[in-house]
C-alpha atoms as one frame of an Amber mdcrd trajectory, in Angstrom:
protein
  38.566 -10.124  -0.648  36.919 -13.361   0.562  34.073 -13.489   2.358  33.938
 -15.686   5.542  31.665 -18.337   5.900  30.456 -19.912   9.532  29.070 -23.050
  10.732  25.612 -22.062  12.432  23.553 -24.451  14.306  19.648 -23.671  14.591
  17.021 -25.490  15.301  13.115 -25.765  13.265   9.979 -27.814  14.348  12.100
 -29.909  17.043  14.904 -30.979  14.438  18.347 -29.615  14.419  20.258 -27.862
  10.956  23.740 -27.186  10.677  24.354 -24.238   8.296  27.460 -22.747   6.225
  26.582 -19.509   5.728  28.298 -15.977   4.916  24.861 -14.131   6.415  25.150
 -12.427   9.453  24.661 -15.212  12.627  22.161 -13.080  14.304  19.895 -12.607
  11.303  19.986 -16.418  10.438  18.922 -17.308  13.874  15.978 -14.629  14.105
  15.066 -15.946  10.590  15.341 -19.877  12.230  12.944 -18.387  15.183  10.647
 -16.832  12.996  10.021 -20.028  11.181  10.196 -22.297  13.962   7.330 -20.157
  15.893   5.404 -19.652  12.680   5.423 -23.543  12.149   4.573 -24.512  15.865
   1.500 -21.974  15.097   0.232 -23.972  12.106   0.737 -27.083  14.037  -1.258
 -25.664  17.189  -4.254 -24.510  15.378  -4.637 -27.252  13.233  -4.970 -30.940
  13.020  -1.890 -31.221  10.516   0.588 -33.484  12.031   2.512 -33.739   8.397
   6.098 -31.704   8.842   6.286 -31.253   4.956   2.576 -30.027   4.823   3.316
 -27.233   7.717   6.853 -26.186   6.210   4.918 -25.555   3.099   2.184 -23.519
   4.804   4.482 -21.745   6.617   6.811 -21.018   3.193   3.439 -19.913   1.750
   2.275 -17.327   4.778   6.128 -15.855   4.429   5.792 -15.927   0.643   2.630
 -13.775   1.026   3.984 -11.698   3.909   7.324 -10.922   1.299   4.932 -10.153
  -1.818   2.976  -7.673   0.260   5.985  -6.381   1.538   7.562  -5.675  -1.497
   4.555  -4.245  -2.857   4.121  -1.618  -0.252   7.729  -0.760  -0.737   7.120
  -0.146  -4.873   3.988   1.824  -3.955   6.171   4.021  -1.408   8.923   4.055
  -3.631   6.175   5.423  -6.211   5.260   7.902  -3.817   8.233   9.239  -2.985
   9.334   9.875  -6.874   5.771  11.653  -7.295   6.708  14.022  -4.382   9.837
  14.811  -5.013   8.966  15.686  -8.800   6.326  17.912  -7.024   8.906  19.540
  -5.236  11.255  20.103  -8.162   7.958  21.561 -10.072   7.490  24.450  -7.134
  10.945  25.204  -7.182  11.415  24.222  -3.477  13.828  21.567  -3.514  16.541
  24.399  -3.345  15.400  25.282   0.065  16.226  21.859   1.646
């Protein structure tokens, strides 16, 4: 079974990019719109004009958000496991 790759055109910070990817087109478009709006926001709110610095700041903000979400996910997975163990100990799991 081969994975179909598609060519997708996107625009980020007034630059055009042609991507060849097997990822879902709508997800790539959503991601590119997110990066574009974040870079524009950083540019508008700062005196920076260097596109590379703006891109690095956007990448740092995205990485920070990703780390925060991963930490939250780990917390809630741990919490779910604790609650499942509590249910098992009380013998309540048979009623679900």
